[in-house]
N, C-alpha and C positions, 0 to 999 in steps of 0.2 A: 445661370448655374444653380443647381439644386443645393439646398442647405445640407450641411453635413456636420459631423462631429470630429473634432481634432483632439490630439492627446492633451492639449491644454485645457479643454473643456468644451461643452456644447455651445455653439453659436446661437442656435434656435431649435425649436422642436422640428423634427423632420416632417416635411409636408409631402414628400415624394419617396417612392420606393426605388431601390436600385435592383440590380440583377447580378448573378454570378455566371461564370462560364459553364457550359455543359448542362448536365442534369437531364432528367427524364420525367415524362408524364406517365404515371402508372395507375392502373385501376386500384382504388384505395381498399375496397373490400371490407370496410369498417362497419357497415350496417349489420353484419352478422352478429356482432357482440354488443351493439349499442341499443338494441331493441328492449333490453331488460335493465333495470337499475343495478347498481353495484350490490352484489351479494356478499355475505360473510362466510368464509369457509369454516367448517367445523374444526375443532381441535383434534389433530390426529393422535393415535396411540403413541407414536414415537416421532420425535423431532430430530433430524440429523443436521447438525450445524457445522459446515466446513469452516475451518479457521481462515482460509484464504477466500474471502468474498469481495475483495477490493484490490485496487492497484496499490502495491507497496508491500511492506513486511507483514507477515502474519502476526496476530496478537499473541501475547503470553497467556497460557492457560492458568486459571485461578482455581479450578475445581478438580475433584478427583472422583473416580467411580464410587458409587454408594452414597454420595453426598446429595442431600435434598436442596433443591433450588426453587426460588420463587420467581414469578413473572416480573421481568424487568431487571432482575439481578445481574450484575456484571459478572460474567464467567470467563472473559478473556480481555485483558487490557492491552492498549496499543503498545507495540514494541518498536520504538523509533518514531521519527517525526512523521513520515508518510506511512501511516498505519491506521487501523480503525478498530474500535472496541466491539465486543460481541456480548450480547445479553440473552438471557433465557426468555424465549417468547411466551412460555407458559410455565406454570409450576409443575414440579414433578421431581424425579430422581435421576441423577446421572448414572447411566448403566455402563458406559464405557467411553474411553477416548482411544479411538483406533482409526485405521484407514478404511474409508468407504468410497464407493463410486460417487463422483461429483459431476455436475454439469459442466463439461469441458470438451472441446473438440477432440482431445486425445482419447477420451473415454477411460482415463486412468483413475486410480483412487488417490485420496489425499487424507490427511489427518482431519478427523471430525469429532465433535462432542455430541454424543447421543443421549437424549433425555427421554425417559419414559414418563409421559404426562399422567397426572392424577385426575384430570377433569375438573379440578376446583378453580383453576385459573386465578390463584391467589397472588396478589401483587406484593412485591417487596417494598421496603421503605425507599421512596424516591427522593431525590434532592428537591429543594424548595422551588416552586414555580417563580418565574421572574416576569410577571405582567408589566412591571415598570422597567422593561428592558431599555427604554430610551434614556433612563437615568444611570445605566450601567456602562462600564468601560467595554469597548469592543473585545479586548483581550479576555475579559471575564466571560463574555458570551461565546467566544471561540472555544474556550476551555469547556463550556457546557456542551457545545456541538461535538467536540472531540470525545467527551465522556459518552455522549449518546450514540456514538458509532455511526453518525450520518455520513453517507456517501452519495455520490451522484446517482440518482435513480433513473436517468435517461438511458442507461446502459453501460456507461464507462466505469462507474463505481469508483471514482476517484474520491479520496477522503475530503469532505467538504471543509473541514477546519483548515486544511492546507490552502485550499482555493480561496478561503475567506481571509487569508493573511498575505496580501500583496506586498507587504513590506513598505519600502519608501515610495513605491509607485502611487501616484494619486489616481483614484478611481472616480471618474465623473459620471459614468453611465452603468446602470445595472440592467441587464437583459434577462427577462424570464422567458424560457423556451417552452412554448406551448404548441410548436409546429407539428410534432409527432408525424413525420412524413412517411414512415415505413407503412406499406400496406398491411392490413389486418389489425395492427396494434391500435387500441383505442383507450388504454388505461388513463392517459393524460386527458383525453377528451372527456371521459366520464367524470374524472376528478374535477375538471373545471366546470362541468355542468352542475354537479351535485354539491361541491364544496368550494364555491368561489371565494367565500369570505375567509376560509383558511388559507387559500392561495395568497390573498391580499395581506393576511397576517404575516405570512412568511416573507412577502415582499418588504413589508415595513421593517422586519427584523434584519433582513439582509441589507437593506439600504442603510440602516443605522450602523451596522457593523462595518460597512465599506465606506461610508461617508459619501455615497453617490448623490448627485444633485438631480439626475434624471433617471426615470425607470421606464423601460419599454417592455411591453408584453406582446410577443409575436405569436399570432395564431393563424393557421392556414384557413383559407376561405371555404374549405370543405367541412368546417366545424361551426356552423351558424348557431347552434344551440349553446355551445361553449362561449362563443363571442357574446351572445345575448346575456348569459348568466354573469359573465365577468363585467360587462358594461353596467348591468343593474347593480351589482355589488359595489362597483366604483362610485356610482352615483349616490348610493346609500352611505358609503363610508366617508365620503368627502376628502379622501386622500388626494393631496396635490402633488404635482410633479410626476404623474404617472400617465402614460399614454398607451392605450390599447390599439395595436396596429394589426390589421388584417392583411395578410400577404397571400400572393397566388400560390396555389397548390403545385408544388414542383419538387420532385425528389432530387437531391437530399437537402432541402431547405432547413431541415432540423439539425444539421451539423452546426456547431456553434460559430465557426468561422463564416459559414455561408449565411447563417441567420443575421449575424452582425453586419455583413456586407449588404444584405437586402435591406435591413432597417436603417443603416447609417451611411452606407457608401464607403465606409472605412474598411480596408483590406488588412487583415492581420498578417504580419510578415511571415515569410517562410521560416519554418522551425521555431516560430514564435508563439506566444500565447496572448489572449485578448488583453491581459493586464498591461502588456507593453504599449497598448494604444489607449489606456485609461478605461478599459471596460472589463466587466466580469459577467459571464453568462451562466445561469443556473436553470435547471429543469423545474417545472412547476411542482412536480412531486417532491423534489428536493426542498423547495421552499416550504411546503407543508410539513415535511419532516423536521426542518429547522424550527418552525413555529411550535411544533409539539415538544421539541427538546427544551426550548427557551421558555415559552409561555406556560407550558403545562408540565415540564420536568420529566417528560417521557422519552425513553430511548427508542431507537429505530428497531422494532421487533416485528413489524408487518408492513406490507405494501400491497397496492392494487396490481393485480396481474390479469392480463387478457387471456382468456381460455377460448380459443376459436379455431376456425378452419373447417373445411368441408369434411374432414374425418372425425368431427366431434358432433355429438347428437344435439346438445343445447349450448351453443356458445354464449359466454357471459363474462363480464368483468367481476372479479371477486377480490375482497380484501383477504389476504393470505398471510398466515404466520410464517416468518422466515424459518426454513428447515422442513416445511411440509413436503412429503414425497409427491412427485408429479402424478403418480397413478391415483392417489387419493383425490386430487383435484379433478382429474379427468372423470373419475367415477361419479363425483358430485355433479358433473355436467351431463350425466346420462351415459358416459362411456364413449367408446369409439363406434363409428358407423362401420358397416361391413366392408367399406371400400378404403379404409385407412391404409396409407402406404408408408407413412413416416411421421416422425415427431421432431419439430424444430423448436429450439429455444431462441426466442427473438423473432424478428420478422423474416420474410423470405429473402430479403436482400443482404442483410448483415448478420442474420442468425446462423446457427450451426445445428447440424443433425445430432440428435441424442441416440446413443446406442441402446438405451433402455429407458423406461419410464419409472425406474426404481431409484431415481436420483432426486435430491432435495432441491427446493427452490431457494435461491440466494437473494441477496439484496439487489443485485443487478438484473435479476430476471423479470422482465416486463411482459413477456408473452410466451405462451405455449401454443404452438401452431400444429394441428394435426392435418396432414395433407392427404390427398388421394392421387391416384395416377393421372387424373385429368388436370388437376391444378399444379402438379409437380411431375411432369413426365420425365422419363429417363432420357438425358440428352445423347446418350451413346458415346462412343469413343471420340475424342477430340481429333480434329483434322489439323493440317499444317496451317500456320499463320499465312494469310494471303496479303498482308500489309495494306489492308483497305483503309486504315486510319480512323475507323469509326470509334475506336476506344478513346483516342485522343480528342475526338469531337465532343464526347459526352462527359469527359473527366471534369468534375467540378473544381478540381484543384489545378487545372491546366498542366498536368503532367504528360509524360509520353509513355503510356502504359506498354506500348509495344517494345520499347527499349528496356523498360523495367523487366518485362517478361523474358527477353533474350538473356539478359545478364543474370537474372535470378535462376533461370533454367541452367545456365552454364556455371553457376555457383561463383560468379565473378563478383564477390561482395564489395570490392572496392569500387568497381565501375557502377554498380547498381546504386550506390549511395551518391555518385556524381549526378544522378538523375532524380535526386530528392525523394528517395524511397520513403523516408519517414514522414513526408508530407501527405502520403496516401492515407485517406481516412477509411479505406476498405469498404466503400459504399456499395461496390458491386456493379456500378453502371457500366464499366468496361466489359465485364463478363456477360452482362445482360444483352449487349448489342453485338457481341462477337459472333460472326457467322461461322467461325470454325469451332465454336463451343469450347473454347479454351478456358480452363479454370484459373483465370488470371489472378484472382484474389488469393487463391491458395498458394500460388507461387510467391506472391508478395509477402504473405504471412510467413511462409517458409524462410524467405530471405531475412526478414526481420528477426525471426527467432534465432537463426544461425548467427546473425551479426551480434545480437544480444549475448548469445552464448560465447562467442569469441571475445567480446569485450569483457565479459565476466571472467573468462580465463586469463585475459591480459591483466585485469584488475587483481586477480588472485596472485598471478606471477609477480606483479609489481609489489604487491603487499609482502609476498614472501621475500623478494629481493630486499625491500626496505628493512624487514625484520632481521635478515641475515647481516646486512650492513650495520644495523644498529647493534646487533650482538657482537660483531667483530670490533666495532668502535668501543663498546662497553668493556670488552676484555682488554683491549689495548689501554683504555683509560685506567682500569684496575691495576694493570701491570705497571703503568707509569706511577700510579699512586703508591704501589708497594715498594718500588725502587726508591721513590722519594722518601718514604718513611725510613727505609734502611739507611739512606744517605744522611738523613737528619739524625738518626740514632747514632751513627758513627761519629758525626760531627759533635754531638753532645758528649759522647765518651771521650773524644779528643779534647774536650774543653774549649773547642773553638780556636786552639792555639797552634795547630799544625801537628806534624808527625813527631817532633822532638819533645813535645810536652809530656809530662808524667801522666800515665794512664792510671786513673784512680782504681780501676778494677784490677789492673795488673799489680799495682802497689799493694792492694789488699790481699791479692793472692800470694805475692811474695812474702808479705808479713806473716800470713798464715803458715806458709812453708817454713819460715824461720822459726816460728813458735813451735811447730811440730818437731823441727830438727833439734832445737834446744831441749825440748822435753826428752827426746830420745837420748840426747847426749847426757842429760842429767841422770836418766835411768841407767845409762851405760856406766857412768862414773860410780854410782852407788853399787852396782853389781861388781865392779872391779875392786872396790874397797872391801867388800865382804869376802871376796876370793883371797885378797891379800892377807886379811885377818886370819882366815882359815889356814893359809900357808904358814904364817908365823907361829901359830899354835902347834902346828904339826912339827915344825923345825925344833921348837923348844922341847917337845916330847921326845923327839929322836935324840937330842943332845943329852937329855936326862938319862935315857936308856944307855947311851954310850958311856956316860960318866959312871954309872953303876957297874957296867962291865969292867971298867978300868980299875975301880976300887977293889 
């Protein structure tokens, strides 16, 4: 029985490779872009930085139009736990914050920060470097990675600080993914060839943060130069507990679940993540970005991008500032050939077509592929499914793509989830072998998007219901409190002795009424006395007059 790793920890170093279900052997087409060393793209006149460059919530904008920014300055901070910061890739002036076209299958626009560069490339004040990271707490290093805006550079763009926080789960194995199985893409290959020591720096930082005992670096056997460079760097560094493993070239061995299964024989559970089996997988480019953030205090503002394809004059890998327009990069590679037919962001299997080359490169953009009619022929209209089962044969996740297709097409979103739709990694193997030319992955993406939208509507409705119930409860509570106050006040006025007790307030009122009545009575008595006096005087006068007349 081959040695394997269990959730409790590694029993021994793996001496044998395993395999996964399905997969394809595809022409790699990588030599087009690996014949030249990594170049450095020029600073463009304008940088367009979409806020949404990662999985999770968009960051909160910290700058305004007209404000001058410096290279590496934080211009948008994370909003929520699953979010990523955004920094200025070069110095210049913010000219607007507005919607611009972004690299997305929809072709729609989204909020972006636009910086007009000044060409000086002046750095901002950066946080202190942490070369003594092994003496630091993992939480401190995670906060540095979060500040730096590091996301997965293999294409998923998931915030790395979240992935580096497995919580109470014990991580015994760190896997560095250098497989890069997509055809044409070679940015990780060139990174491992030219900067192997930086890859190992990142490995050491990641291992310390996770507390992993064993580190595995998986590289496909179609990258001999990368393997040789990493092996030499390992021998020079003297790092222990690290194994460089060469695996067979088979698409999609670069998927993290597939790579873990090939290296360890452990299968990540359905709907699960590698941390559940004590492992974490990071791309080699992500490892270098983590090392830059921790050891050098630099945020993620650039990445290596493969510029390739038969529709491009001089394919090459270049280090590109985030936010650089695609057309500027293509022009730097000699422009398009006369036979270009389309532009794809990513590889031919999992990438998507761009509506225009006027979109910026984001953190998750690892390749710009210019195709021609020969390399990417029009498949024509799809035919009816003939139920051949080839899609199920090549599915690396052991799903039933045919059933997923039927229910996604019928918009039966409950049934489609019964067939583990969200385990689909959208690798495109099923569509590649489909004799009916069905766009299967597009159907799966449609179903996922609709289900996410329905769940979001349910979440909002539930939130509204909870708010309404909370409001009703609050009003009822306030009414009860008001009545209780009135009752207590009445009891206080009653003196606590019941209805027959003398009411002090009423007594005071009655006393005041009596005083007013007495005063009025006194005033009335005085008035009567005056009138009586006046009457007596008049009577005396009349009597005198009568006496005079008698005399």
